[in-house]
N, C-alpha and C positions, 0 to 999 in steps of 0.2 A: 186648144185648150191646155196647152203648157203653156204657154203665152199669157192666159190669161194669171193661171199658176206663180211663173215668173214673178208679175207686175205685184196679186199677191203679197208675197215674199219679202218684193221692195220692201215693199210700204209697211208691212209686219217689220222688218227692220229694222227700218228709217223709224219708226216710233221708238222702239223698245231700245233702240238705242242711245237716242234721248231721253230715254228716264232709266238705264244702268247709273252706278254712282259708285264701283267700285270693280276693281280690275277682276276679283272674284267673279262678279256678274257679267263680267266680258267674257271671260272663259266660258259659263255655262251657255251665252248668247251662240258661242263659235261651236258648241257642240251641237247645240239646238242645230242650226244652220249648215254647218260645215262637216258635222261631224260625221260617221259610220252607217246615224240611224236616222243623222239628219233631214233638212228638209230638198234640199240642191240634191243629195245626196239617193233620197227617197226619187225622183224628178229621172234624173241619169239612170234609176235602175229599171225606171220604165219607156226609156227608148226601143227596149224590144217591137213595142205595141205600132211605132212611129214608122214609116213608108220611106224603104230606102230611097226615096227622092229627098227627103226631103232630113232623113238625120245632118248629115252635114247644116246646113240651115239653121234646123234646135240643135245641134251640140252648141255649137259659134254662141247663142244667145246664151245657153246654161253656162258657157264658159267663161264669157262678160262676165254674169251676174255672179257669176264664183267668186271673180274677180275684184269686182266693184265690190262686195259685201265685204271681203278680204283684206281691202283697201279700207275702207270705212271704221269697222274693227278695228282695228293698229289704230288708227289718226286717237278714233275718239278713246281707246287705250291711254294711247301717249299724252292726250290733254286728261285725263282723268289724275294718271299719275302724279303728271310734274303740278295741279295743283292740290294735293295728297302732299306731296314734298314742299309746294309753297307753305303747306298748313303746317307741316309739321313743324318748317323754322322757325314760324313767326310763336309756336307755344315754346321752343325751345330756348331758353336764355343762360350767357354763359355767365356764375361770379365770380367776376378775375378775383373777390379777396379771400376766393377758398382757396387752402393749400393743394399743393399741387400732390395728384398721385404717386407715390414714391418707389422709386423703381428698385425691384428687391437683388441682391449680387449676393451671386453663389459663392464658394469658399472652396479649398480644399478639403477633404473627409481628414478625420485624423489621422489614418496610416497613407495619406501621402503627405504630410505632414510632415510625420516621423519616418518614412521612406525617401525624403528630398533631404533633410537632414543627416542622414546617414551615407547619402550618398557623396550631399560637400561634404562631409569627414576625410569619406574613401580616395573620392578625388583629388583635395587638398595633400595626399599622401600617396598619388603619384597610379588609384588604383584604374582600370578599365570597368565599367559598367556593361554588362554582358546580357543577352536575351536567348533564351533560345525557347523550344517549340514544350508546349502543356501535355499534348500527347508522343508519348512516349517507347522507342524500345523496351523492352524488359530488358537486356543488353544491357542496356549504358544506363538506367532506375539503379539495378543492382549490383549483375556481374561484374560488369567495370567497376562494382566500391568496392570488391570484395564484398558481397553477400550472395556466398552462394545459393542453391539452388533447393536449397530443404529449408533455408533461413523462415522464422516465425514469420518477417516481417513481409513476406511473399504469398501469405496466406491470402487466398481471396476474400473475407470477412476482412480482412486490413486495407485492401487493396481492389480500386474500380479495373477491371478487366476487360479489355475489348480486343476478346480475340483469347490467343494462346501466348502467343509475341509481343500483344500491345495493353496499352495500360495508361491513364493520366498520371502522369508522374507525384513521385509521393512527396520528393526533394528536391531543387533544382540543383543541386550535384551531378548531376547528368548535363549539365552545362559546361561546370569544368570539367566534364571528363574528351566533349567533343571539344572545347580550345587546347584544354592535352596534344589532343590526336591532331591540331592543327601545326605543334611540332611548332609554333610560335614564342622563344625562351628567351628570355625570363619572360612571365606569368604573374601579374598582379590585375587581380582582377574580382568580379563583387557581380555575384548573380542572382537581380531579385525577379518573384517572380507564385503567383499562382498554382497553389500547389494541392493536392485531394489527396484525403486520407478517409476510411470509411468509421468515420467517429461519428457519434452520437450526442445531438445539438447538445449541448451544456453551458455553465457561464464561463467555463478556460477550453471548450473544444464545438469546433467543428467542420465540418466536412472537406469545407472549401477555407481556406487559409493564407498565407504566407508568408515567406520566408526571403533571405536575405543572407547567401552564402558566401565566401570570401574562400579564392585561393591564392599561395604566392612558389610561385616555382624557378628556384634561380640556384645554381654555386653558394654551398657556404652558409643557408638558411639554417637556423637553429630556433628552438623553443622559447630564445631570449628573442629573437625576434615576435616568434605569435605574440606573447607577455606585454613587447612594448608596445606592438602595434592594438593589443587589446585593450591596453590600459589608455592608450589617448583617445579611446575610441571611446571609451566611456566615461571619461572626462569630456569629452567631445558632449555625448548627448545627456549623460545628467548631472553634470559641474566639476570645475578642477580640486576640487578637495575631496573627487570622490576614489576609493580605493577599490583595489582585485585582488581576487587570491581565486587560485585554481587546484581542485580536485580531482584525485585520480578518478577513472569511469571508461569505460570501454566504446567505440565506437571501434566496426568490423572495417571501415578504410582509413582512420588513423591510429598511427604506432607511435609513442604512444599519445592517449586522450584521455582529456579533460572534462569537466563544467566550470565553468569559472562565475565569480560569484562578487557582486558588485557590493560593498557599502552601504548600507540604507541611507536615501537622501530626506530620507523625514529628519530622522536618529543623530544623524550620521555613525550610525555604527553601536548606537549604546543599549538600540532594544524598545521595538514600539507594536503598536498595535499591526503597524504598514508593514512592518517585515515578522514580528508572528515573534518580538520581542528578541529574535536572533542575530540584532544587528545586521545582515548581512541578504542579498535578495539573489537568486539565480537569475543566470540572464541569459546565458548560451553554450552552445557546447564547440570544444575543439580541439585539435589535436596535427599532430605531424604526419603528413601524408602517408601511409602506409605504402613502401616498396614495390610491394606485388603491385596497386595500385597503377606506380607510374613505368611497372613495366607492360600492364594491360598497355598503358597508355605509347607505347615504345619508346619509354623515357630513360634514361642507365641512374638505378635508385643509387650506382659507385660516383656519378659524376653530379647529380640535381639531388637537391630535398627541398622539401616543400614545407608549409602549414597550410592547413584551410581552418574553417569553423563558419556553424549554422547559426542564424538568429533569425530566431518567430518577430515579426515585422507588428504583430498586433499584442504579442508582448509586451515590446516595447512602447505602442502606443496606450494599451493598460495602463503601464507603469508611470511615463513620461503627465500623462492624465489624467492621473488617481481614477480610472475607471476600473468597479467594480465587475463587471458583468459583457463575458465577450460578444455578448447578442445584442449588447447596443449597438457596437460599430455597424450593422446590417438590416435593423428593424427600419430604418430610414426615418425615424423619428424627427424632425425639422425642431421641435423643442428641440431634443436633446445636440441634435449636430451645430446648431447656433453656437451653442455656446464654446466651437473650437474658430 
């Protein structure tokens, strides 16, 4: 009985194999014959009714049939695939007169263009580019910079705290403290990097932005060195005819402290809409390193002095490329970015 069923399945399979024309039909036939509910599987389930003496012989017959059908299915599938590929190649034609596909090349983001220019200027003046952790201890972000525990900047509404002692750095000044603690004086460094503050997103603010902070520590450093260095920086970024001015300000980690303005590079100080008719544009904060900051970093303020400055990278990019909304830098609009 089983032998007759196997022969019947063989003939039916042979006939259906001649009729199938697609890989999908081959797969359906494979399932119908060899699947969990297929005809060969059904015969194997009926082996329990075969006598013990005949089971080995019958089992061998079923396995041979399974192998035979599997081989036939595979061979037919290869034939169909070969014919389909041949038909596809015959239908496809290449028009060698058509223009080639344009390969789009990426380029640097405006922030990175500005950063590389800044780094080139300071490296040319003998500065070292130093990196540091974005997740920082409260001590390095605040206390070592002469910012006491009750300072408004430490309010959790302004700073992203990770527990009681760790936070996302609000400035890259902590890198300067790490470098001073290493005791390798003289120090001439800039510390570019990403910083975090709990600001609302608008045209001039973002909870994530970038700073480039600089530090010089050596014997005999004066405010004149600070002014000369930053004047050279301003000329390198905005042009040789750029002038600078310094206004008194307050930063906990510098004394004296100042805000630095540059003459408007659009109207050259005459006053225009770009500089709000003032002739000057605020660009960065700076000052002489506070003696207490030097002491906390184990540097003798009676022997050494230094200056520090902080530059907002986005501000440089916005000014240099005359972008009026900081959000454009981060919206990933390819139409905007292609301009640079």
